[in-house]
N, C-alpha and C positions, 0 to 999 in steps of 0.2 A: 291798483299799483304795480301787480303783477306784467299787465297788459302793457303800460306806460313804457314800462322796463325791458319789453319784448322788443317797443317800436324802436323805442331809441339805440337797442343792440341791431334789429335792422336794418335804419336809416345810417349806421356807422359802418355797416356791414363786415360788423366783425365773427357775425355765426360762420364767413366759408374759411376760419383760419383758426375757428378757437372751440374745441371740441369742448375745455370744461365748461364755457359758457353755456353754451347748445344744452349739455347733458340738464345743466344747473336749471336751464329755462325749463325742460322736460320733466324736470323734479318736480318746480314750483308749482307746474300747471297739473300735475299730476296728484300734488298734496291737496290742492285744493277743490280736486273734485272734478275738476273741467279736461273729461279726459279726450272728448273729441280733439280738442285745439292739443294735447300733450301727443295726441298719435301724429295727427299734422303734421307738428315739429318735426317728431322721430323721423318722418317719411322723408322729411326734404333736409335731413340734416346730411349734410359733404359725405362722413363719418359714425355709422352707429356702431358705440361697440357694444359689451356687456353691461359697464355701467348706465346706459342710456336707456338699454330695455329691463334694466332692474328699477329705474326712478319709474316706470309704467305700469310693472308689476305690482312695485312695490305699493303703488297708490290705489292702484286696483282692489288687494288684497285689506287693506287698513281701509277702503272704503267700500267690504262687504259684497264684493261684485269677482267673486274666484273664481267662479268660469270664466269670465274674459282675464285673468290675471293669468290663467291656464291655458287660455288660447293664446297667447304672447309668449308666455313658456315655451311652446311647441313652435311658434314662430322665430323667435331667437334663435331656437336650435335648426332650424332648417335652414336658417342664415349663415350655420356654419360656428356660430358663437356657443360657448360651454358657460354653465353659471358658475359665477364665484360666491365667496361663504357669504357672500351678502343676501344671492338669487336666495338661495338654499333656506333663509327661514321664511323669506316672504313667501317661495311657493310653496313649505308644509303648511303654509298660516291657512292657502289657499284651496290648501288640498285637504284639511280639516274642517273648513266653512263649507266646501258643496261634497262632503263624504267621499272623496274621488280614495278609499280604499285602496286602490290595484297601484293606483298611479302612486299615492303617498310610499307604496313597498318601494315601488321601485326607485323612487328621488332617495329613500332608506338607504337601498341597496347600495346606490351612486355615491353617497355620502361615504359609507363602510370604506366603499375603493378608494377615495380618493382620504381616507384616514381625517376627515374632517370632526369627528367628533369631541376631539377636546377643546370645538370654539363650541362657550358656552351658550351663545344664541343660536345658534344649531342644535345644539343636543337640546336645548329650552325647549324648543320650536318641536321638536320630535315627540316630548314625552307631550305634551300640548296639543298635537297632531292627534295622536293614537290616545287622550284623553276625549278627545272631539268625537273621534272614531266608536265609543265607550269601549274600546281593546284595552283596559284598564289594567289587566296582567302587561299585556306590551311596552303601556306607560311606565310602570312600575319596573320592567326589566332593563327600559333604556333608560331612566334614572338611576337602578342603581348600578351601571356602569358608570357614570358620568362620573369623568377625573376630576368635574369642576360643580359641585354639585352648591350653588349659591342659594340666596335667598331667589330670587326668580324661578327656579329651577322647584324649590317646594313647594312654593307658592302656586306653580303651576300642575303638581302634582296633586295639592288637595283641593287645588279650583276641581280637577278633574273624578274626585271621589266622592267632591262635596256634590256637583251637577249632575252624577248618576245614584244620587240617596242614599250615599256607602257612608252616614254619618257616624258609627262607630271607628270605621276606617280611618277619616279626618282627624278624629281624639287620639288614633294612637299613634298615627305619622307626626302630629304636631308636637305629642312626648315627646320625642325618637327626634326633632331639630331640635327641640329646648336643650334635650342630651346632649348634641354635640355643639351648643353654643353658638344658636341661630337665635338671635330675637328674632319677632314677626314685626310685621307693621302691619297698614291696616287694611291688604290685601290678606294676608294670614288670618288676621284675627277675626274680618267678615266671614269669612271658610269657616273655623272652628265655631264661634257665633249661631253658623246656620246649622252645625252639623249638631252641636248642643243641644239647638231646638227639635230638629227632629228626630235625636237621639232623645230628646227629653230628658237628657242628664242635667237636671239644673247646678247640681254640686258644680260639675266641670265649668259651667256657666258665670257662677257665681265667680267661680277661682280667677275666670280670664275678667271679671267684671274691678278684682280687685287689684288686678296687675295695670288695667286702663287708668286706673283710678291715680294708682300709684305713679307710673309714667307719666301723667298729663295728658294721655292721648285725647279723650272725652271730647276736652275743652276744642279742641281744633280742628274737630273731626264729626258733621251731620252724619256722615255712612254711616263709623262706627255706631252713635249714638242708637241709629236705627236697628243698626243689628240687634245690639243689646235690649232693645226694645221687642224685638220681633221675638228674640231666644226666650224672651219670661213669658211672654204670651201663650207662645208655643208650649212651654214647658206649664202651664196654669197657674204660674205665679201672679195673677192677672192685675195682684194692689202695687208688685214692685215695675209692673211694665209700666203703672200705670204713674207713678213719681217719677220714673227715668224719662215719659213722655214729658211729663211736667216741667223737666231741669233741661232740656232741650234748648240749645240756646237756638237753634232755629227748626222750628216743625215743617214738615212738607205733608205733600200727600201721600206718601213713602212712608211716614211718621204716623198719619192717622190709619190708613188702610192697615200698616202692621197689630195696632189696636181694635181695631172693627173683628179683625181678622180672629183676636185670640178669644176679643168678646162672644163671640158666634160659633166657635169651634169648642169651647168650655160650655156649650148652653145657656149663654145670657143672653138669645137674641134680638130682646128688646134693649139692651144694654149698650148692644152692638146698633140697634135703629138708631137711639137717642147719641150715639158718638156720631154717626150717617149726619143727622141731624145739626151738630154742632159742629163740622168739619163745615158742610158748608158756609152755614152762621157768620164760619170764622173769614170767610170768602174764598175757600180750595176746592178746587175744580176735582171731581173723580176720577180719576182712568181705570181700566175695563178693569183690572183687578177687585179694585173698593166694588163697582157695579156689581160683578161675578158673588162678592161676598154677601152685599146688602143683599142681592136678592135669594140668595142661600139661608139668609136669616129672617125674611118674609116668609119664607118657605116654611122653616121650622116654629115661627109661632102663628103661622093664617096671615098674616095681616097682610089679606086681598087688596087692600085699598092701597095703602103704601105702597105695592107690587107695582099697582097700574100705576101709581104717580113717576112710581122708578123708570117705567117700561115707557110713559110718553117722553121724560128725559132724558133717555138713552135714543130716540129713537129723536128730537129735535137738536140734539149733536152729533149727531151722525156715528151713533159709534156702532151699531152692528154691522157696519163695512168696513169698521178694523178689523174686528175678531170674529168667529167663531163661538167665542169662549162665552158673551155674553147673551148670543141668541138660545144657546144651550141656557145656559142660568132663568131666562126668561120663561123655555118650556117646562124646564123643572120647578119654578116658583111655582108656576098657575096649576101644577098637576098636582105641589103637594098642598094649592090651599085650594084644592078639589076644584077648580074650573079647567076643568076639562076640554070641550068646546072651543076655550081662547087659547089652550096651551097647542092647540091640533090648528087652530089658526095660526098663531103665530109658528109653527112647524113647518107649514104649506109655504109660509111668506118669505121663510129664511132661504137664503141664496145657495145656500151651500149647508147638505147634514153631513157629519161623522158620528161613529161609533156613536156616542156620549150624547147627541142630540136624538137618534132612534132609545139610548137605553131610558133618557127622562121621560119620553114619551109613554115608551113601553112600559113602565113604571108605574106611570099615571095608569094605565090600566089596569093594572093588575093591581092596582091597590080596589080598584070596585067591581075586582074577580072579572073582569071584562076577557077570559083567554084567548077567545078565538080571535078577537084584535091582536091580540096581544102575537099570535102564533102568526097570523097574516105578515103582522110589520115584521118580523125576522126573518120570513121569508122576504120580504122585498128589502132590507138592509142586505138580504143575501147578492138579490138579483143588483142590486146597485152597486155590487164590488167592494163594500165594505167589511174587514174583517169585524166578528165579533170579539171580545175580552170578556174576561173576568165577570164583573158585573153584570152582561147579557145575559148569562150561561145562568146566573144567579136567580135573574130575574124569573125566568124562561121555568127551571127548576124550583124557585117559588109559587107561580100560578099553578104547577104543578099540583105541585105539594097541596095548596089549601083547596084543589077543588079533586083531590084524589087520582089524579089520571095519573095510572101507573106507568101504561105504556109510552105513554108521551114522554113521562119522565126518566124512564130509562132509555128512553131513542136518544135523550140531547143531552142526558150525561155521558152514553159511549160517544155521540158526536165530538164532546171538548176533547178527548185526547186522538181517537180515531181520526177526526178531518179538520182539527183547529191547530194540534201539537200544544191543549192548554192542560197543565193537571191540576184535578180538582182541589178548590178549597176546605179548607172546615166548613168553612157555610153550605157549599153545594153539598157535601159528604153530608151533613144534619140535613140536609132538604131531602135525600134521598132515603137514608135511614127512616125520617118520619113519614116518609111518603109511604117506603115498604110495611113498615108498624100498621099505619093506619088501614091500609089495605088487606090487611090480616096476616103478612106475609113475613109472620118474626123472624123464622128459620134464618130464614133470606138476610134479613138486618143484622141478625146478630153476627153470622156470614161476614157477611161486609165491612163490618165495625170491626172486626178481627182480622182483616186481611188490610186494612185501614194504617198509613205510618201515625196517624193521627187517633189511634185507638185508644191512647193513653189519654184523650180530653174529655172528661166527663161529658160534658155540656154530647156527646151522640148516646151515652146512655142514659141519660134524664131524657133527648129526644126520642127515643126509645119507651122510654118509661108514660113519657104524655100521649104518646099510640098508642101505647096497652090499654089507658082509660077505659074507650068507648067500646073497647071489645067485653071488658072483664076478667079479661085476661090475669087471673092474679100470679100463676106462675112466673111467666112472661115478665110482668110487674115486679116480683121480688130480685126477680135474676137481673135486670136490668139495675134497678134500685142498689143491689149489692156490687153490682161492678160501679158502679158511678160514686160509689162513699168510700170502694176499696184505691178507687183511681185518686179519690179527693186525700186519703191518707196516704198517699204514695207521696202527691205533691207535697203534704206539710213537711213531712218525713225529709223529702230534697231542699226544704226550705230551710229547717233547722238542724 
């Protein structure tokens, strides 16, 4: 229909003397994602102004083509045109999607220079851009100085904290928002319910549930229903999650997946598999998230045949090409089910390996004590230019701990900080303490515990106690036990 209108405009010769009509056509093509036509038309317009270019930039930004939006912005400026208040939100969106931090900061400076921060759309776009960068402090600072903090401003900041896993901060921010008399909408409640789930704050989640019921929001929004279901599932309130699921006006693949994930994450792998079968029986097609979770459930209960069945389904549906996550899930499922040859075959056939793919395979070989292969694969991981993460080093240290490889363990432990700037977690420290104790280096183990920020955790002392047993060193065993008890008493005192 748009092309028909364009043809009629051209037939009547209206483009030559009506810039508004020309801009409207560029805007139409850009909104429809027809960028070739939009750009061709823009170049033949007798007059190009900032509105013409902004229409194209906006289209690129809204269709997720941030790089092209930035290129158009540069070209527009080279043509001597300056952005207007409508251009800035579009270009900030493009900077956020492409992670162009420096360019985003330059645009921010220009906005301040022009005194445009009073424009709500520009201010909100700035908050969103910094949130997309992961620069939450900058996002918060921009938000704090906005002269007009509207619901969109609050939702943008809530979404930023939620995106980066700061659940507690989302809940605090939501309470401040309510104190200012601003009532949330679907976007607000979705973020807050997600935060309740990630923070395991069931009490707050129930309060939000009550508010949704009072305002009648659940009856008209399947998004909120799914968010509520997901919250209860993540908090382990599976009975309530099932009730919400049964009461949903519309059940979709997101609803089913939230329930499946909840069952799996709380150790009910068989229930997750049953739910998956029921979902397919109801005619729903699993997505990447569903497949990834159900493969984990198969691994957790050793359901190898079911895993093979899902593997075939993934291949027939062409899902392996969509995302690396499913391939990683297959490798992990086979290793957990003890089918290492099958895991290796899947690994070898995957087009792309990321750190999680390598971790899954290394963990499988670690489980059967094949430490030489684990070490070899770690070196290959590095050769492929992949950066190891916390889990990679936990696998390596677990292998060293299980095989009594003190020198290798010390080497990997030191490499975490010096080579990869990774701070050891409690799990890494436990491996090293146990390894030192197991090799008879009790003094070194004790000194290590005392230097750690986590020295107040009793698991370190219990680990040392366990390592003392094969040696029969009663003195060190008693010392470790006394310290573990002392830490536990302190914890109880703090609770009361």
